N, C-alpha and C positions, 0 to 999 in steps of 0.2 A: 505494499500499499506505500503511495508516495503523500510525501508531508509538503505542507503548502504554508505560507506567513498568511494568518488570517487577522485582521483587527476589527473590531464591531464599536461603533460609536452611537452614542443615542442621545439628542437633545430634546427630547421629548417624545410623549408616542405619536407623532406624525414623521419625526425628523431623524435619521435612524442612517447610517452608512455601514454595509458589510464590504470588506476590503479582502480581496483572497487575489494574494501575490500583486496586490496594488490596485487589481482594478475593482470598480465598486458595483456590484451586481443586486445591491438590496431592490431596484425596482422588478428584478425577477423574481424575487422572494416571496413566499407565502408564509414561511415560517421556516425556523430553524430547531435544532436541538443540541447544544454543547453539554459533552459528558468530559468529566474530568473528576481524575482521583489521584490517590497519594502514587508514587513512583509510578504511574502509567502517563503516557505522550496522552493528551487531550482527542478528544474525536469531534470532529463536528457533522453533523447531517443536514444537507440543506435541502429545502421542499419547494421547488422550482414550480412558477403558474406557466401553464402551457400559453405556449407562443408559437402566432401562427404566423408560418416562415413557408415563404415560394422554394424553397430546399435545404438542405444541410447536408454536406459531404461526408465520407467516413471520419467519425469521431473513436476514437481509441477512450474507453473510459471503463471504471470501475463501479458495476452496477449494484447498490444497496437495494432488494426488496422489501417493501415493507411488512408487516403483521400481516397476512393473510392475502399479500400479491400473488404468493408462488402458485397457492392455490387457485386464487381468481384467474390468474391466467391461465394454466392447465386447463380449466374447466372451459375454456374460453377456446382450448385448439394448441397454445401451445407447448412447442416440447423444446426444454432447458436441453443446453448444449451438454453433449457426453464429460465435457472438463467443469460443468457446473458443483460449483460449492454451495448449490443451495441445501436448506436443511427444511425439508416442508411438515416440518415436526415441531 
């Protein structure tokens, strides 16, 4: 898993910035979850809003499925890749 520089700034409930490697992605977020623990690398899970785009080229990304998403996608006909580390339990 790759690590990135993250900064979160808030100036009130409707004024905030979320910088990932210097790029402000706040306008594309609907939520985030920050997990931090003693002697652990912090983990930031970003919830992005759907954006209508004309096209998006190939993107290599780590996909983290939320609770129940794996089962829902399989029910819709998705077949997980053979090297998938999905844990449906």
